[in-house]
Structure formats: structure tokens, C-alpha cells
N, C-alpha and C positions, 0 to 999 in steps of 0.2 A: 400500514397496519401497526397498531399499537402493541408493543410487546408486553406480555404479562410479567410482572415482577417475579424474579426468582431469587429469593432471599438467601439461598444456599450458594449462589454463584460467586459473590464477593469472597466469602471465606475460602472457597476452593481456589480462586485466583490467588489470594494472598498466601496460600500454603505452598504455592509452586515457585520453584527457583527461577523459572524462565519468565515469570510475570513481574513487571516493574511497576510498582505503585507509588514509589517516591519519585515523582515524574521529573524533577529538576536536579536530582542528586548526581546524575551521570553526565551532565552537560560538559562537553570537552573531555570526557574520560570514558567514552564508550568502548574504546579498545581495551581498557582495563577491565570493564565488565565482561567482555568476551574472552579476555586473557590471550589475545593475539592481535596481530596487525593486519588482519584481512580486511578487505573492503566491506562496507556496510551498505546494504540495500534496504530501502524503506517502503513498506506497503501501506498506503493510506486508505483505511476502510477495509480491513482484512476479512471481515465477515466471519464465516464459520471455519476459515482456515485452510480450505483445500488448496488454494493457490500458494500460500506461503509454505505450507508443509511440503508440497511437491517441489517447489523451487529450492528449498533448503536441502532436500534430499539429493536433487540433481547437482547441487553446487556446494559440496561440503567445505570448500575453502572460501566461501563467502558468508558473511554474517547477515542475518535478516532481522528486521524489527517490524512488527505488525501493530498497527494502531486501529482501535475501534472505540466507539463511544460507549456502547452498552455492555455491561457485565454479562447480561443474558445472552449476548452473541459471542463475546470474547471467550467465555468459558468453553464453548464448543470448539473454538479455534485451538484453545489449549489442549483439549482432548484429542483433536485431530492431529496436531503436531506430534504429540507423544505416540499416538497410534501409528502414524506414517513413518516416523523416524526409528522407533523401536531400538533406541540406544540405551544401554544400561547407564542409569544415572542422568538426571536432567541437566546436570552441569556440563555434559558433553554435547548438548544440543545447540546448534548454531542459530538459534532463534530466541528472540525476546518479544514479549507481547505487552502492550500498554493500554490500559483504559484511559482514553484521552479525547477531549473535544479538540478536533484538529485546528480550530480557531485559536487555540492556546499553544500552538506548536513552536512559536518563535524562540522560546528560551529552553527548549528541550535539547537542542543540538547546537554545537558551535560551528564556526566557519570550517568548511572543507571536511566535515565528519561523514557526510553521506555521498555515496558514489552513484546511486541510482534510486529513482522513485517509481513505484508502480501505482497507478490509479485505475482501478477496475470497476466499471459500471457504477459510478457515483451518482448521487441524486442529481437529475438534470435541472432542477429548479427552473421550470419553463417560464414562469411569470417574470416579466422584465424587472420588477422591483425586487425580485429575489436573486437575480443573476449573480450578484456578488458573493453568494453562498456557494457557488460552484467551485469544486476543488481545482479546476483548471483556470479559474478567473485570474485576471492579471493581479488582483489583490493577493491571492494565494501564491501565485508564481513568484511574485516579488518576495514573499516570505521564504519560499523554498530556496531562492538564490542566496540567502544568507548563510545556509549551511551546505549547499551543494558544491561539490568540486567543479572547477571549470572543466569543460569537456564532458561532464557527466550527462546522463540522459534521463528523461522522463518517458515512461511507457504508459500510454493511455488507451483504454478500451471502453467502448460504450455501444449501446444499441439505439441511442437517441441521435437522430440526424442533425437536429438543430443544435444540440450541445456540441456535437462533433465539429460542425462547420464553424461555430463560434469559437471553439477551442483552438482551432487552427490559427485564427487571427490573434487570440490571446497569447499563444506561444510566440508568434512573430513579433507582436508588440513588446514582449518582455525580453527580446534578445535571444530567443532560441531558434535554432536551425532545424527544419523538418527533414529528417533523414529518410524516413519511410512512412508511407501513408497508404491505407487501403480502406475502401468502403465495404469490403467483403473479406474479412480476415481468413475465414475457413477455406476459401477457394484461392487465396493468394499463395505466393511462394515463401511466405514467412514460416519458419520451421520451429521456432522456439516458444510456441504458445502453450500455456497451461490453462486448461478450461476450468473456469470457476463453477461453483454450484449454480449460480444464477444463469451463467452462460449456457450451461447444459440444458436448462429448462426452456429458455426461449429459442434455442436453435432447433429444438424438437418441434416447435410450431412454425418453423420457417423464417424466423427473424434473423437478420444478419448482424454480425459483430463488426464494428468499425475500429480501426487501430492506427495509432501513429507512434513513432519514436521521434522525440525532440531533443536536440543536443544544446546544452548551454554553451554559448560561444565564449 
């Protein structure tokens, strides 16, 4: 579905301390941006922000960066983070948001800056000629390895069976070890799930969420 342009979104994003628009200014210096040495977790495609806002609240000693392409979506993530965190002064929030095409992510982070990646319900790109656009494709995993710490994990959720099965192979091909895997997350024994907006909608109609944790060897 094509989003209607919201011309007020970019000014609202640029006015916020927690939104980073100078995309390459912090490469290698993200700890200085957060003003601490805490681990940094990255959500690729943060949508309207339910996942990253809840995760950041549950884990105040971890820093979070959420990336999404569209200002029209990211502005709602910004509002959600501020609503959920309810911390006086945005400078105290352990979240940063970035409007970014993930295909341009290579130079945003330096080696060993990121300790975990979350990929939640990304576009499955089912046509074979489009498979390389999948955020779990070996093309992207190779890019993530440039800034992921060794031993770090990628947490991946989807409701698309073909994407999930293909992604298992992508991770293995790129030197990741599958630590946990389930084809029905909500009936599994995994206890650290945060349900996204999209996830809540499709579970209401009986669809299952598939999930895996992959560790970079």
C-alpha cells in the first residue's frame, strides 16, 4: 500500500533529539552519541515503534537504534517511543531513530559497534528475481557482519514460510549458527517476545509467527 505523503513528518523528526538525520556522522562514535558504553541493539524496519519502545523500556541498560525508510512511518515510531518511555527530556531516552534505506547501511556503523539485530516481519520479496532484497539474504547478512560483534545474534520473525525456510539457509551460508528455531512462536517456550503491531493483527486471524535466533560464529 502506497503511503500518503505527510509533509509535516520530516520537520517533526528533525526537531527531535533522538532522530539522527546526519546518517554517517556517528560512524564509529555511537557510544559518544548515547554518552555511555552500553551495548547497542539495532532494529531494521522499526515500523511504528511498538517493538523498539517496549524493548528499550525493558532494557534501560541497552541502547537501541531503529531504522525505517519512510518519514511517514518513522514519525509514529518517534511518538510511540516518547509515549512509552515517558522520561523527562529526550536526551535520557536510550533510543535513536534513523530515516534510512537499509541498502545504504554499510557505512553507518563501524566494526563491532552492534551487539544484536532485530528483523521483524520484513518484506518477503517472493519473486525469485527480487530475493536479494530480503533483509535476511546473504547479501545483507554479509553487510551486517561488517559491524556485528563476533558472538552477536540476529533475531528474525516472519509470517512467511518460504522466506523463513530460505532464511535458515541464508544464515547457515553466511557463517551463523542457529540457536533457536520455531515455526509457531506463540506456542513455543520462548519468553522474550515483544509483539509488533503487524504481529498482533495477523495472529488475530490465526496466522503463525515463525522465529529464529542466529549467532555469528
